[in-house]
N, C-alpha and C positions, 0 to 999 in steps of 0.2 A: 504493500500500500504506500503510495507516494504522499507523504504527509505535506510536503511543500506545496503540492498542487491544490490542496484543500485548506490551507492555513487561513485563508481569508474568511472561511466559513466557521471558524472556531468561535465559540462564545468566549467572552472575556473571563479569565480565571479568577480575577479579583474585582469586586465591585465596592465602590465607596458608599458607605451608609452613614449619613449625617447623624442618625440616632444612636450610633455607637458611643458617642460622648455621654449620653444619658445612662447607658449601661455602666460605663466607668464610674459615673457619679454614684449610682446605687451600690456599686461594689465597695466604694469607699465608706458608705454609711452602713454597711453590713447587710444589704439586701441583695447581694449578688446571687446567693443560692436560691432565694425566692424568685428572682428574675429568670434564672436558668430553668427552674421547674415550670414557671409560667410560659416561657418561650417554647419548651418542649410540647406543651399542650396546644399552643397556638400556631406552631410552625406549619402544620398541614393547611390550616385555614388561611394563614398569611401568604404562603407560597401559592397554594392552589387558588386562592382568591385573586391573584394577580397583583398583590400589594408589593411594590418594589422597595421594601424596607427590610432591615435586619430583624429577624424574630427576637433576638436578644434586645435590640434597641427598642423595639415596639413594646416588649414586655417591661422594660425599664420605664418607659414613658407611662405605661398603664399603672405602674406602682407609684411613680413620682407625681403624676397629675392630681390624684386625690389628696396627697399630702400638701401640695402647693395650694390646692383649693381651700383646705381647712386652715392653713397658715395665713392665707390672705383674707378670708372671710371672717375668721374669729375676731380679730381686733376691730373689724368694722361693725359686726353685729352685736358684740358685747355691750357697748354703750347704748345701743338702741333698744334691745329686747332683754338685756341682762346677760350675765356670763353663762348661766345654765342653759337658757333657751338658745343663746347664740351658739354655744358649743353643739347642742343637738342639731340645730339647723345646718351649721357648717359641716358636721360629720355626715349628716344626711345627704347634703349636696355632694360631698366628696364621694360617698357611696354611689350616688347616681353617676358621677363622672367615671368611676371605676367600672361600673356595670356597662356603661355605654362603650368605653374603650375595649372592654373584655369581649363584648358581644359583636362589635363591628366586624372583625375578620370573619366570623361565622356567617354574618349576613351577606358580606361580599362573596364568600365562598358559595353560599346557596344560590344567590342571584346569578353568579357567573356560570354555575352548573346548569341552570335553566336555559341560559343563552346558548351554551355549548351543545346542549341536547338538540337544538335546532341546527347548529352548524356541523353536526356530525357527518352529514352527507358530503360537505366540502372536504373534510378530512379523508373520508373513504375514497372519494374520487381521485384526489391528489395522491393518496397512498397507493392506490391501484396503479396509477400511471407511473409513479416513482419506482415501484417494484418491477414492473414490466420493462422499464427502460434502464435499470441499474444492474451492474454485475454482481452486487452483493447487497445484503440488507443494511449494512453500515452506510453504503452510498445512498440507499433509498431514504434512510432517516435523515442524512445530512442534506439531501435535496429538499425534503420536507421542511427542514429547519431554514433553508434559504428562502422558502416561500411562506414562512409562517405568518407574515402579515396578510396574505391572501386567504389563508386557511382559517385563522382565528385561534388556533391552539398554540399560541406562542409560548406559554409557560411550560406546557407539557413537552413540546418539541425542543425547547431550550434545555430542559432537564435531561432529555434523552441524548441530545448532542453533547452536553457536558459530560455525561456518563461515558460516552464513547471516546471523545477526543481528549478529555482531561484525566479520566480515571482508567481508561483502557478496558472498559466493560464490553461484553459482546452485545449484539443487538437485542437478544432476548431479555437480558438483565436490564438494559437501558429502557426497554418498553415497560418492564416491571416497575422501574422507578417512576415513569410517567403515570402508570396506573395508580401508584400509591398517593399521588398528590392531586390528581384531577378531580374536580367536583362533579363532573358529568358521569352519571351511571352508564350511559351508552358508551362513552369513550373508555371508561374503566373496563367494561366487558370486552370491548374491542382490543385494547392493549393486552389484557390477560389472555384472550384467545390467540392473538398473534404470538405472544410469548410462548405458549405451549406448542403452537404449530411450527414455529421456527426451531424450537428444540427437537421436535420430531422430524422436521425436514420435508413435510409435504402438505398439500392442500391449502396453501396460503391464498392463492388467487381465488379459488372457489369460495373460501371462507369470506373474503372481502366482498365478493360479488353477492353472496347471500346476505351479509349484514347490510350492504348498501340497499338491496331490495327491501329488506325488513324495515330499516330506518326510514326509507322513503314512504312506506305505508304509514309508519308512526307519525311522521311529520305531516302527511296529508290529513290524518285524523286530527292532529292538533289544529290545523288550519280550519277544518270543518267545525271543531268545537269553538274556536275563536270567533268564527262568523256567527255561530249561534249566540255566543255571549254578547257580541256587538249588537245583534238584533234585539236581544233582551234589554241592553242598555238604552237603545234608542226608544224602545217602548216605554221604559221608565221615564226617560227624558220627556217624551211627548205627554205622558200621563200626568206627571208632577210639575215639570218646569213650564210647560206650555199651557196645558189645560187647567192647571191648578188655580191661577188667578181668575180665569174665566168662570170656573165652577164656583169659586169663592164668591164672586160678585153675584152670580145667579142665586146661590144659596142665601146670601144676605138679603137680596131683594125678596126672595120667597118667604124668608122668616119674618121680615118686617111687613110683608103683605098680609100675613096672618093676623096682625094686630096684637096689641099688648094684652088683650083679654084672653087669648089662647096660650100665649107663651111669653115669659118674662125674659127680655134680652138686656143684659147688663154690660155687654161689651160694645165699645164704640165701633161701628161698622167701618168707618174710614181707617181706624187703626188696624183692624183685622185685615182689610184689603191691602193696606200698605205693607203689613208684615209679610203676607204671602207673596206679594208682587216684588218687593225689594229685598227680602231676606231669605225666605224659604226657596223661592224659585231660583235665584242666583246660586244659593248653596247647593241645591240639587244639580244644577247645570255644571258647577265646578266639580262636584263629586263624580258625575258621569264622565266628564272630560279626563279627569285623573285616572279613572278606572279604564277608560278606553286607551289612554296612552300607555298604561301598564300592560294591557293585553297586547298592543301592537309592538311595544319594545321587546317583549319576550319572543315574538315571532320573527323579528327582523334578523335576516341571515347575516 
């Protein structure tokens, strides 16, 4: 294998992480062990979620941010609400900051997995082309790494390329590394299946063709479900946001037409109509738009 001919495709062996300074700080104050344990729990979510930060550095920030929050808020709140209540509020807000930082990588990991499940067809098509046009599985993986921006699985392909070029692992173990960090269940099954077939030495092309056909059917079903959801959202929008003010006006007119002898109305009709027209309807419209954007963003290839 001619290393010089492919050196331009190597990932960088060392990356600069600005957050590493935070890890050094927590090590000096005796929290290095806690940061290491937290980093080991969050590493898969940080790497698989596409966060370009050091797991140790992020863990250090997760530990430092609540302490800084308490230290800053306690002197401010103590003169206002008293030392006891100020301490409780400051510690509570610090806990919220910790919970937010702790859960953020998992949220990124899950959201990226949903997006990658849609893009799995791109990976399989490029993978099939790379395997058919390459003399070895190593070359195929490096070709995929070169085209990672078009495929969308940049984190997984970078992990595989690093395993091959920097650690000298074979293609099967490199795909196993990618399977261990990807948030996509479809990609994980694909990498694990390819790993086993590469080790056995047969059936690679047939397996990719089968998974491509299967995932195409899955994506088609996702689009149909999304269209059904969009139709339901439009019905909700029409029923509440558009017809809501009209039905409210008709209802108010009907109630007041009955007269005070049949029903006692204590609500100002102008206030009721204004609330529906200027608060309820815009709120429903905004909710529908956010829901539609969420559906479409998860289907965007």
